[in-house]
N, C-alpha and C positions, 0 to 999 in steps of 0.2 A: 504494500500500500504506500503510495507516495505521500510525502509530507507537504503541507502547504508552506510555500516560501514565507519566511519570517517577515519580510518587507510587506508582502501582500496581506498577511495576517495583521500586522501592525496597522496598516492603512485602513483595513476594513473595520477593526475595532475602534480606531481613532475616529473615523467618520461616523460610525454608528453612535458612539458615546457622545460626540459633539452634536450630532443631529438630534438625539434624544434630549440632551441638555438644552439645546436651542428651543425645541418644542415646549419643554417644561418652562423654560425661562419666559418665553413669550406668553404662555398660558397664565403664568403667575402674574405677569404685568397686566394682562388683559383682565383677569379676575379682580385685580386691585384697582382697576380703572386708571391705570398709568399708561403713558405713551409706550407703545410696543416697539417701534422701530426707530427710536431716537437713541442718542448717546453712542452712535457708531456701532451698534450692537452687531449688525450683520458683518461689517468690516472686521470687527474684533474676532468673531468666530472664524471667519475665513483666514485672516492673518495668522491666528494661533494654530489653526489646522495646517496651513502651509509651512509655517516655521517648524512645528513639531515633526512633520513629515520630512522636511529637508534635513533637520538635525539627526533624526533617527537613521535615515538612509545614509547620511555621511558617516555616522558612527558604525553602521553595519558594514559599509564598504571598507573602512579602515580598521575593523575589529581585530584583524590578525597582525597587520603591520604596526599598529600603534596600540596594542592591547594594554600596555602599561600606562598609557596616557588617556584612556577612554574616559576616566573620571574627570580629568581636566577639560577634555573636549566637551563633555556633557555640561560642565559648569560654564564653559564658554558659550554653549548654545543658550543657556539660560540668560547669560549676559546679553547675547544677541537679541533675545526676546525683549529685554528691558530697553535696549536701544530703540527697537521698533516702537515700543510703548511711548518712549519720550519723544520720538520724532512724529509718529502718526496720531497718537491719541491725547497725550498730555496737553498740548497747546489748546485743543478744542475743549477738553475737560476743565482746564483752568481759565478759560476765556472770561468767565464771569467772576473769577477770583476765588471760586470754591469748587471742590470736587464733591459732588453729591454721592449718596449711597448708590443711586441708580447707575451713575457713571462708573463708579468703582466696580460694581457687580458686572456691568456690561463687558469690562475687560477681564477681570480676575476670575470669573466663573469659567470661561473657556480656557484661560491660562492654567488654572488649577487642574482642570480635567485633562488637558493636554500633558501637563507635567506628570500627573499620576500615570497615564498610559505610557508615556516615554520612560519613566522610571522603572515600571514593571517590565517592559520589554527590554530595556537596557540591562537590567539585572539578570533576566533570563539569558540574554545573549552572553553576558560575562560568565555566568554559571557554566555555560557550555564550553567556554574557552579554557577554563581551568580545571 
């Protein structure tokens, strides 16, 4: 029986997890009579998904040649995500001088979900290397 490619498996779980989170996030906003598609929520989910996918694929590609540096590369990926946050989202969120809870949630819910999926798959990948 053939095994599913870890990259395909990662992408499938990441997309499903973020997709479900997005649906729940929008439903909660809707049920609370809050604006659903403001605070760059769609861009946030898309950017976090793309960054998580890029980071994991890069880690997977270099898993053997740089296996002793995977942890540093993983942390560098998190740093890259924060750079994107400060370039793409922070100026809009701080435009009124205050970052609301809705703005915070719009970015950090998909960030957290992506980070959890990345961490689990990176740990599994490292387990297989040693």
